[in-house]
N, C-alpha and C positions, 0 to 999 in steps of 0.2 A: 160376295160369295157365292151363290148362286150359279151367277152367268161363267164362275170359273169353275162350277162343276158342271154344269150343264158343256162346258169345251173339251174337262177330260174325256167327257164318257162318249162324246163324238171322235178324239181324237183315239182311245180304249175302243171303240168299233172300229176304222179303220184297222190297227194295228189287228185284230181280232179278224176281219174277213177280209182284208184286204190286201194285205203285205204279204209278197211271197218270201219266205225266207229260204238258202236252202236246204237242205239236207233236217228242215224240220217242219213237223207236220201245223200247219196253221186251222186253226179253226174255224167252218165257214157257212155254218149256221148260226141260225137267229138263237141261238137258243148262250145266254151270256155262262159263262167259266168264268169261275172264284176260287185264286190259288189261294189255301191255305196251308200254312209253314208252320209246326209244332215242336217243340224244343228234342223232345226224346220221348223214348216208350218205358223209360225206364222207370219212370214215378206214373203213380196209377191218376195221380188228377187231369195228364196231358193225354193218357187215352182217354179218360171219358168225355175233356174236351173237344177233342179231332173229333172223336162219334160226334157224340151231344150237335156240332158245327156242320157238319158233313149231312148228316139226320134232315136236320133241320134246312140247310139249304137246297137239299134235294125235294123236299116236302116244297118249298116255295116255286121250283120249278129252274133253280139252278143245272150247272155243271160243277162239280167239286174235284179239283185236284189234292189230293192234300199228303201232305209227306210229312217225315219224320226224319229228325235231322242226326239223332243218335252222340243229342250232346255235344259234335262237332261244328264247328263255326265254319271251318270251308267246305263241309258240306250242305251246307246252309244257304253260303253266298250262292252253292253253283247250283241249289233248289231255286230257291229264287228265280236267276239267271234265267234258269228256262222255264221257269212261270213266265215271266216279261216278254220274251223269245216266242214260247207258245201260244202268246195271245189274250192271257187273261185280262181279265176287262175289270179285276178288281182283286187287290193281296190282301190277307190277314194275317198278319204275324204274329207269332209267340216268340220272343229271342231268345236265342242262349245268352247272348250279350248285346246290350240293348246298342252300344256303341259301335259294332263292327259289321253294320249291313251297310254302309255308305255309300261301295257304287251299284251293287243291285238297285236299292232306294233309286239311287239317283238314274239307271236305266228306267226306271217304271214311272218318274216322274215326265222324262225325256221322253218315254213312249205314251201318256200322257190317262195312265194308268192308277187310281187313288190307291191310298194304303193307308189302313186299320191296324193299327196297335193295337194287341190281341194281348190283355193283363199287362203285359211288362213292358213298358213304354219305349219305344224306341228310339234312343237319344242322337243330338248333333246332326237333323235330317230336315231339313223342309221339304220332303215327298211326303210326309206324315203327313195325313187330312183328317185322321179323325185317332180318337185313344179310345180303348171298352176295358173297362175294370172293375173290381171288386173298389173298396172304401179301404183300402190298403193302410193305410194312416190309424183309420178308425178297424182293424182287425189289430192292431198293435195297442192300441188302447185299450179294447178289450180282455186281452190277454192281462196286461197289465191292473187293470180295475180286478179282474176274476182272484189276481194275489191276492191284492191287497184286501179283500175281503175274504178272501180264505186263510190267509194270516191275522184278521182282526188290527190293520198294523195303525187306524186311526186309533185305538184303544190300548193298544198292546205294545211293551217299551220294547220286546226284544232283548239281545240283537237276534234276528235271522241269517242263518248263511243262507247266501244263493247265487248259481250261476246262471252265466249268459250264453245264451247258442240263437245266433240267428243262419240267412244262407249267405246265397253265393254274392259275393261283391261286386260281380259282374250283373246284374238283377238288380237293376234299381228301385222297384221295389220293397228289395232290403232296406232301404235308407225310412223308408214308411211305416215296414211292420218294428222295427228294433227303433225307428224315432217317436212313433206312437205310444211303444212299450215304458219306454227310456224316460218319457216325457212324464207319465205317470209315478214310476219306482224313484225315478231320481231323488224326489226331495227324500225318499226314504231312506236313498243309500248315503245323502250326505247330514242327514241327522243320527245315523249309526244304530235304526232298527231294523237296516239290512246290509249285511257284512256279504262283499263277493270274497271267499278268503285263495281264492287263485289270483285274485291282482287282475283280473283280466273282464277289464269293461269297454276299453278300445273298441268301436265296432270292427278296426282289423283283425284284434287277436280273438274276440267271436265270432265273425266266418265262418263257414263252412261254403269250400268250395264243390260247386254243382250238384250243393243240397244233399251232400251224400253220408249216407249212414252210415257206413266205415269209419267215413273221415271223423262224425260228429262223434262215433264212439270212440276212438282212438281217442281223441283230446278226452273226453270224458271219462277213459279209462287212465291218463295221464293225471286229471284233476283229484281223482277219487287216490292216489296213487300219495298224488303230493301233499294233498290236505284233510284227507275224508278216510285214511286208513287203519286211522289208531282209533274209531268208533264215534267221532266228532260226525253230529248229526247234519245230514243236507236238509232245511227246513225246504227248497226252491228251487226251480230249472226254469227260466223262463226259456221257452225252445219258438223259433218262430214259425219253424211248420213242424206237422205230422213224422215229417223224414229225419227231419234231425231229432223229432222228440222218439223217434224206434229207437236210434242209436244210441242215446241217451240211456233208455232203458236200459236195452244188450249189456251194458255196463254197469249198471246197476244192477242188474241181476249177474252178473260175472262176479263184481268184488268189493258192494257197497255190504255192511254192515249194518248201519245205524238205522234209526225210523224212516218210512221210505217216503219221499220227499213230492211237494205238489209239482205238475207236470200239466206246464200250457202245451197246445201244438194248433196245429191246422190244415184244414184241408178234408178230414175224417175221412183216411182212408183205410183200408179194410181192418189191416195188421192194428191201427191204433184203437180203434171202434173194440176191438177186439179188448186191448190192453184198456179201456175205458171200462167195460162192462166188470173185465176184472178187477178192477181197482189200481192200476199203474200208469194211468193216466190218466188227468186230474178232470180236462175238457180239451175239446178241439172247435178250432172257429170253420162252421160251415159254411162255406159259399156255394151256391148249390149252382154247378158247372151249366145246367139246364135253360137259369134264368140269364144266364148271360149271353151262351148258344143265342137264345132269342131275341136279348137285346142288339147283336151284332147282327144277325138274319135280317130284323129290322133297320138298321142304320144300312146293310146294304141295298137291300130294295128301293129305301128313301133313294139311296146315291144313285141306283139305277135307273132313278125316275128322274133324275134331275131334280130332286127334292134335298131341301132340308132338312136331316137326321135327328131326333132328338137328342140333346145331349144335360146333365144337373149340372157339369160344373164346367165354371170358361174361365177359373181362376188360380187352379192347383196344381198346376200340371205343363212344366214349364220342361220341354226336352232339349232347350242351348239355343233352338231358333227362333223362339216363341211359344207362348200357349198352345197348347193341345186343345182343341175342342171334347171335352169327356161325359163319356156313359158310366157313372158310378152303380155297382147295386151293392146290395147290403149285406153283409156277415150277419151272421149268427153264431150264438157257443150254444155249444152240443155237451150235455153231461151225460153221467149214468140216468139223470131223473129225466131228461127230455128225449134221449136219442132214439126212440124208439117213434116218438112222434114226431121227429124230425126227419129221420133215416129213413126208417122203415113204413110208418104212414104211408107217407109222401109219394113211396115206390122210389125212392133213391137207389135205395139195397132190400132186400129180400131178408126172411130172417134167416137162411140157411147161410149167406154171404159170413156173418159177423158169428156166428154161431165157434 
């Protein structure tokens, strides 16, 4: 593997410093250029990921080409093709759709450019060298376990009404988020302690395109109208992330009249932390993007030196061409009881940001 990486780096250096491409400015100095592509600026977490990554890479002595693709796959394809043509020495890619980038990834491999898949696994491409993410199955587990404890499902007969929301079906992480949660909750559904009154339990039924808050709100509006408009209580809503949770919370505020449900989330976005403090969301799973950025910068550094980067999972993440060596960061549950310690005292937010 090390010999393969050294070869890839030498190829990348030739692309970066020697090849002349008509109409394209090719980097000629000794400073390594790292291409970073993020899906969108529409979600707070990707802005934080991109800026954290750029800051840390530049502090480590790299040049950085940071791009956002506005949730448009063709834009992300073009951005990656340009980064390959411009002689990037390594690519860090957070995809919009993990299966849609085959052509630019093929170009990267042909040019000898290593690729780190960032947070969302790039699928069906043998160009992917490494994967860096949070333990996304554990994210779902923590959400499910929180609901079990909050409803005291091991001691109460119920039944409790629950509805299910996950994210974009093109994001491979959804399979881990939703799968982890349902591996915890399914037995309680089977026992009848949890009841999904809408009947929507399959991944395809509960997915939310682009993790869009408005789409989650529209679906929740429909569920409320059809199942809870008579005052029936909704006891809990499993939401895989904060943008879907925000849509659910907006729908509840507009038309729900029962007792307020327990709602899960992920990412600790500022509107959701505010809702958490206000009692409108029970928990969010904190994924400190600073930790992930630091892990990726270390991986980049190792690869650029021809060394093996640190990984801690070599079994779980198969992208269709084989297992991708992975570095996993740990997620943490944040509630009203510990948000100050986790988010403010750690410097992730200031108090003014979540007032």
